[in-house]
Structure formats: structure tokens, C-alpha cells
C-alpha positions in Angstrom: -24.3 41.7 121.0 -26.2 39.2 119.4 -25.7 35.4 120.0 -24.8 35.4 115.7 -22.0 37.8 116.2 -21.0 36.0 119.1 -20.5 33.4 116.9 -18.6 35.0 114.4 -16.0 36.1 117.8 -16.0 32.4 118.6 -14.8 31.4 115.0 -12.8 34.3 114.8 -10.5 33.8 118.1 -10.4 29.9 116.9 -8.8 30.7 113.6 -6.4 33.3 115.4 -5.2 30.4 118.0 -5.1 28.1 114.1 -2.5 31.5 112.8 -5.4 32.2 110.3 -6.7 35.6 110.0 -10.4 36.4 108.9 -12.8 39.3 109.0 -16.7 39.4 110.3 -18.0 39.4 107.3 -15.7 36.7 105.6 -16.8 34.7 108.5 -20.0 35.8 108.0 -20.4 34.6 104.4 -18.6 31.5 105.2 -21.3 30.8 107.8 -24.2 31.1 105.2 -22.3 28.9 102.3 -20.4 26.7 104.3 -22.7 26.1 108.0 -19.9 27.0 109.6 -20.2 26.9 112.9 -18.6 28.3 116.8 -17.9 24.2 116.7 -14.7 23.5 117.4 -14.1 20.4 115.4 -15.6 21.9 112.4 -13.2 24.9 112.8 -10.7 22.7 112.8 -11.5 20.5 109.9 -11.8 24.4 108.1 -8.7 25.1 108.8 -7.2 22.0 108.0 -8.4 22.5 103.6 -7.5 26.1 103.7 -3.8 24.6 104.9 -4.0 22.2 101.9 -5.7 24.9 99.4 -8.8 23.0 98.3 
């Protein structure tokens, strides 16, 4: 497994813990566009943005 895939899996697991289901393809796109990484603080702030609607 590539490191990239491990990051995607880690992000997917953290999103699931926060009640957000997202496909690996969507996560890869977010990693490209938003610089989303497996950093837990970034994930939590992204989930907050999703819940607020922007």
C-alpha cells in the first residue's frame, strides 16, 4: 500500500468517527484541492466546516 493510500484510509477512518462518510475518490480530490491531510486537527476543522455548510 502506498503512503498516499494510508493517508486516505486514515482520513476516511477519522471522518467516520465524526459521522461523515466519504469515498476514497472524494478524499483524494480534497487532498489535491484543499490540502487535506491525515492531521487530526485539519480533519476536525474540515468536519466543522461541513456541518456549518460552507
